[in-house]
N, C-alpha and C positions, 0 to 999 in steps of 0.2 A: 758378344762375349762367349756364347755357346761354341763358337768356332775358334776360341782361344785368342781373341784380340784384346789388346790393352787400349783404353781410351786416351787420346791425346788432349792436352790442355789447349782449348781453342777460344778462351774467353776474351781475347784481345782482337777487336775488329780492325783497329788501325795497324797497318804494317808498313814497313819500308819497301820501296821499290826493289831494294837489294834482295830481301827474302821472298818477295812476291814474284819477282821476275828474274833478276840477275843470277841468283843461286840456282835457278832451274835451267840455266843456259838458254834463256829467252833473250834474243838480241835487243839492244837498247833502241833499235830502229823499228821494232815490231809494232804494227798498227794497234794491237791491244793496249799499248801504253799511251795511246792518244786520249785526250780528254773526252772525246765522244764515246769512248768505251769504258773508261775508268774514272771513278770519283777521286780526285786528288784533294788533299787537305790543305786549307789555306793557313791555319794556325793550330799547332805548330807545323810548318811546312816541311821541316827536315827532321830526320831521326837523329838521336843523340850519338849513337855509335853502332858499329858492327865489329865482329872479331877481325882485327886488322890482318893477321897472317892469312886467314881464310879469304878475306876480301882480295888480297893480292893474288892468291892462287886462282880465284874466280876471274879476276881481271886478266891474268895471263892466258887463261883458257879462252876467254872471249877474243882477245887480241891476236894471240899467236897459235892457239890450239894445243893439242896434246891428246894422249890416248888414241892415236890414230886419226885425229881430227885436225884440220887446218884452222879451226876457229872461224870467227867472222871477219877477221882482218880489218877491223874498224877500231877507232879510238874509244876506249871505255871511259865514260865520264863519271867522276865521283858525284858531281852535283845531281846527275840523273838517278844514280843508285840510292842517294840519301833522301829522295822525295818520299813524303808520307802519303798514304792513300787508304781508302777503305778496301780491304782485301777482296780481290776478285775471285779467289778460290782458297780453300783451306789447305791447298798444297803448300802455301807459304809456311804453314805449321809443320807439315811433313818434312820439308827441307831442314828445318831447325832440329827436328827430332832425329833425323838421319845424321846430321852433323854431330849432335851430342852422342849418338850411338857409336859413331866412328872414333870419337875422342874420349870416351869414358875410361875410367881406370880399369886396366885389365884388357882393354881393346874390344873389338867388335864381338857381339854375340847376336845370333839370329833373333828377330823380333817381328811381331805382328801388331800394327797400330790401326785404330779407327777413330773417327770423330763424326759428329753430326752437329753442324752449326751454320750460322748465317753468313752469306757472302753477298757482294754488291757489284752490279754491273749497270752501266748507263745504257739500258736497252729500252726500246719502245715496248709498251705493255700490250698484250693481246691475250687470246684464250690459253696460250701455253707459255707465255713469257712474262716475267716480272723483273723489276730493276733490283729487287732484293729477294733472295730465296735461300733455301737451305741445301747444303751439300753434304752428302754421305761420303766421306773420304776414307780410304783404306789403303794399306800397303803391307807387303810382306818382304822382309829383307833376309835373305838366306843365301847359301852357296848354291850355284848352278841351277837357278830356277829357269823356267822356260815359258813360252807363250801358252802352252797347254796348261800350265799351273794357273795362269791368269784367267783363262776362259773357264776352267773348272771351278775356281773360287767364286767367280761372279755368278755362274749358273747355280752353284750350291746356295749362295746367299739368296738369290731371288726365288729359288724353289722353296726355301724355308718360309717365305712369306706368301707363297701361293701364286707367283708369277712364273709361268713356264714358257710362254711364247716370246722367245728372245731371238734377236739377230745381231751379228757382229759385222761391222763394215770397216775395212781398212781406212785409216785416216792419217792426218799429219798433225803432230804436235812438236813444238821446238824442243821439248825436254823428254820425250819418249820415242823409242824406236825399237820394235814396231809399235804402232798405235792403232787403237780400234775404238770406233763409236759403238755404243750399245743401244739397241732399239727394242722397245716393247710394244706389243700390239694392243691398242685401245679399242675394245669392242663397240663402244658407242660412237667415238669419233671415226671408227672404221678406217684407221690408218696406223702405220707404224710410227711411233713417237720416239724421238731421241730421249733416252733416260740417263745417259751418262757417257763418259769418255774414259779411256783406259790405255795402258801401255806398260812398257818396261823402261825405267829411267835410263837415260843415255849415260855412257861412260864419261862424257864431258861434264855431266852434272855430279856424278858420284866421285870421280877421281879427286877433285879439289877438296872434298870433305875428308879424305883420308881413308876411305873404305878399302878393304882388300880387293885385289883385282878380280878374284873369282866370285865376289859377292854380286848377286843380281837382285834388283828390287822391282817387283811387280806392283802396280798401283792403279787406283781408279778413283774417279770423282763422279758420284752418282747424284742425280736429283732426288730430293725427298718428296717434293710435291707431285711430280709426274708419275712415279710408281704408285703413289697414294691415289691419284686419279684413276689409274688402271684398276687397282685393288678394289676401290669402293665405287667405281662406275661414275665418277664425277667428270663432266665434260667441259668445265671451264675453271682454269687454275685460280681465277680471281674469286671464285666461290669458296676456295679452300684457304687462301692466305692473302692478307691485304685489307685495305680499308672498306672493301665491299662485302666482307665476310658476314654472313648471318650468324650472330652470336648465339641465337637460339639453337641453330644446328649444332654448334660446338658444345653447348651445355647439355643438349639432349642426346648426343652421340654416345653409343655404348663404349665401354672400356675396350681398347684395342686388344685383340687376341689373335695370335698367329697359330694356326693349326700346324701339326706336324704332317706336312704333305707326304713325306716318305712313308710314314706309318699308314696314312690313308690309302696310298697306292698299294701297299702290301695287303691291306684288308680287302 
């Protein structure tokens, strides 16, 4: 909030595949949509509705392309889009916020959004992985943004909480281009740990929403637990969140306080 961001409503854990995957231009054949990666809901198994005109534009983008893209050239299945699931990322909420932003009365206005909430993935648990964890989501929608704006925003965010050893690695995401993984150095594990993913939302995602052509959206999804491990020198994520947590540690922990790193550096 100090950086001017508005919080997104993320209190709905169950999302449709349409908002979680399709609206992000993630193909319906993507392996992340398999049951071994995603928790699908048995009852109710299908969502009630999605905006029909927007659905048709997303369908066309997947099947035929647009905005310089040829699309995926595969049949877009409504049954697949309507499946309910436990959201795999809060980007499902970001897509809905951007759609509303593009179609609000008076048209698009620049915006900054963030959220901190729980997400779910069917993963094997170990020292740095859980099947449910918290994601710090953020995005900036404005005219003519660049990759430099994205890197600068992420560096500023982490510097404010005292994490300064960062690395950015080129990556692939279906819905961002360019894309970058974000790594932070853990002094006790003595290794660089992935703490987030980021990128610029693709035109194939933004165009069906109705956003102006010169609007760019920089976005990131950061772990909450892993940066906390670095900040407080915790070497096992299961000691921080989950059924193995020591409640005494939680009760006796001091109130979280973030120092102003920039002011300390000046001093």
